[in-house]
C-alpha positions in Angstrom: 97.7 61.2 92.7 96.3 62.2 89.4 96.2 59.4 86.8 97.4 59.9 83.3 93.9 60.1 81.7 93.0 63.2 83.7 96.0 65.3 82.8 94.3 66.7 79.7 91.4 67.7 81.8 93.6 69.7 84.3 95.4 71.3 81.3 92.0 72.5 79.9 90.9 73.7 83.4 94.1 75.7 83.9 93.9 77.2 80.4 90.3 78.2 80.9 91.0 79.7 84.3 94.0 81.7 82.9 91.8 82.9 80.0 89.1 84.1 82.5 91.6 85.9 84.7 93.1 87.5 81.6 89.8 88.7 80.3 88.7 90.1 83.6 91.9 91.9 84.4 92.1 93.4 80.8 88.5 94.4 80.8 88.5 95.9 84.3 88.7 99.4 83.1 86.2 98.9 80.3 83.4 97.5 82.4 82.3 100.7 84.3 79.9 103.1 82.5 81.8 106.1 83.7 85.5 106.9 84.3 86.9 105.7 87.6 88.0 108.6 89.8 91.7 108.4 90.3 93.8 110.8 92.4 96.0 113.1 90.3 99.2 111.7 91.9 98.2 108.2 90.7 97.5 109.4 87.2 101.0 111.0 87.1 102.5 107.8 88.4 100.9 105.7 85.7 102.7 107.6 83.0 106.0 106.0 84.2 104.7 102.4 84.4 105.6 101.5 80.8 109.2 102.8 81.2 109.5 101.0 84.6 108.3 97.7 83.1 110.6 98.0 80.1 113.6 98.8 82.4 112.8 95.8 84.6 112.9 93.5 81.6 115.8 95.0 79.7 118.3 95.9 82.5 118.9 92.3 83.7 119.5 91.2 80.1 122.2 93.8 79.7 124.2 93.2 82.9 123.6 89.5 83.6 124.4 86.1 82.0 123.0 82.8 83.2 121.8 84.5 86.4 125.2 86.0 87.3 126.5 89.5 86.8 128.8 89.6 83.7 132.4 89.3 84.8 134.2 90.8 81.7 134.1 94.0 79.7 134.4 91.8 76.5 130.6 91.4 76.3 129.0 92.6 73.1 126.0 94.0 75.0 127.9 96.7 76.8 129.3 98.6 73.7 126.0 98.1 72.0 124.1 99.7 74.8 126.6 102.5 75.0 126.3 103.3 71.3 122.6 103.0 71.3 122.2 105.2 74.3 124.5 107.9 72.7 122.5 107.7 69.5 119.2 108.1 71.2 120.3 111.2 73.1 121.7 112.7 69.9 118.9 111.9 67.5 115.8 110.9 69.7 114.9 108.1 67.4 113.7 104.8 68.8 114.0 102.9 65.5 117.5 104.3 64.9 118.5 103.4 68.5 117.5 99.7 67.8 119.3 99.7 64.5 122.5 101.1 66.0 122.4 98.8 69.0 122.1 95.7 66.8 124.6 97.0 64.3 127.2 97.1 67.1 126.1 94.0 68.9 125.9 91.5 66.0 129.4 91.9 64.6 130.9 91.8 68.1 128.9 88.8 69.2 128.8 86.7 66.0 132.1 88.0 64.4 134.4 88.3 67.4 132.6 85.9 69.7 132.1 88.4 72.5 
């Protein structure tokens, strides 16, 4: 059992450990003097990593609420995503996509309570 006076010590140890792990993992590709040889298929796959990560974060926020799939079409996120998606495919503007999505979402969510 850890007594109350050593909790601060464990907090600092955990923070320092996380900082070391973060620095090492972020600097891993900067440490070698020359480029690391990577197979061409791996390099092609790395181009999709940011899109895959963004999808993994955003998709659950669109279709879930409190850990459950949304059960109604009266959810402001659905029309906002639809309008933003259409706007993106027409104009190819990331900033415009965000503006259109929020311009649809906020009135439905705040104004109508969806």
